[in-house]
N, C-alpha and C positions, 0 to 999 in steps of 0.2 A: 513612193517615198524613198528617199535616199537612206542608206544605212547610217546610223549614228556612230561616228568615229571619234569625235571630240566634243567636249562640252562648250562649244562656241555657237553663238547665235549671230548671224550677219557677219561672220568671219572675224570680227575684231573684238567682240564682247562675249565674255563667258555668261552662262545661265544666271549665276548668282548676281552679277553686276546688272544684268538686264532686269531681273526681278526687283532688285533694290530701286533702280531707276523708275520702273513702272509703279512701284508702291509710292515713291515720292510724288510723282506726277499725279497719281490718283488722290493722295492726301491733299495736294494743292488744289485740285479741282473741286474736292468736297468743301474745302474752306471757301474757295471763291464762289461756289454756288450756294453755300450755307445749307448744304444737304449732305448727310452722311451716307446716303446709298451708294455713291461711287466706291466707298471703302469696302462694300460687300462684293465687288466684282474683282475676283482674283484671276490669275492667269489660268487657273484650273477651270474657272467658269467658262472660259472660251472653249476649252476642250469639250465640256459637257454640251455647250451650244452647238459646236460643229457636229458632234455625234447625233444629237437630236435632229438637226437640220438635214444631215445626210440620210438618216433613217427615213424622215418624212419625204424627202425628195425621191429616194430609190425604193423604199419599202423592202430593202434587202439588208437584213441584220448581219449577214456574213460579209457584205461589202464594208459595213461599218466596223465589224470586228477586225477585218484586215487593215482598214484605214487607221485604227487606233492601235494596231499591233498587239491585240489581246490574244492570249493562248486559250482562254476560256470564254465561252459565250456568256456565262454568268456575269463576268466583269463588264462586258459590253452592255448587257441589259441594265446595269446600274447607271450607265452613262446616258442611255437614250431614254427620254421621257416623253410620254405621249402628250402631245400638245394640240389644242383645238385651234388649228389654223383657220383664219377667216378667209371666206371666198374672195374678199376684195383685196387680197394680197397678191393678185395676179395681174400681169399685163397681158392683154389679148391682142392677137393680130389675125388677119385673114390673108389667104393666099389663093390665087387662081391658076398659077402656072407652076411647072415643075422647078423653074429657076427660083421662084418665090419660096416654094416649099423648102428647097435645099438651103436657101439663105437663112430662113427662120430656124431650121434644125441646127445649122452650124453655130448659131448664137445661143442655143440652149432652149428654144421653144419646143414644147411637146404637142403632138397632134391630139385634138379633142374629138372633133366630129366634122361632118360635112353637111352643109345646108345650101340648097339651091346651086349646086355646082361649085361652091366656094368652101375651102377647107378652113376650119378654125384651129388656131394654135394658142397656147398659153405658156407663160413663164412666170415663176414666182419672182416677186419683186425683191 
């Protein structure tokens, strides 16, 4: 992560303008859908989601703590929530050669096991 030097997002818009625009778009979407649930999704919700997802992906709470730039692990634990991820949330691939292995690993697949000389990989959708 880059150090925060200014309160600008995407170089032309400060945080407050970005937040107000997001809230306006969120309200418009809620009206269009006739559903108030989009109004419950704040920018802070995305931070919680990212922390939970990273913890589930890496099982490394210290990595998440560094990602969120927390000084205390207690703060990080508030952000990460234990989620019962379903097993069908994965894309599975097989590989038989070293070239295939490296291609799958480069795009984020993780090794699971080997069966009949073929290695099985998976990646969260």
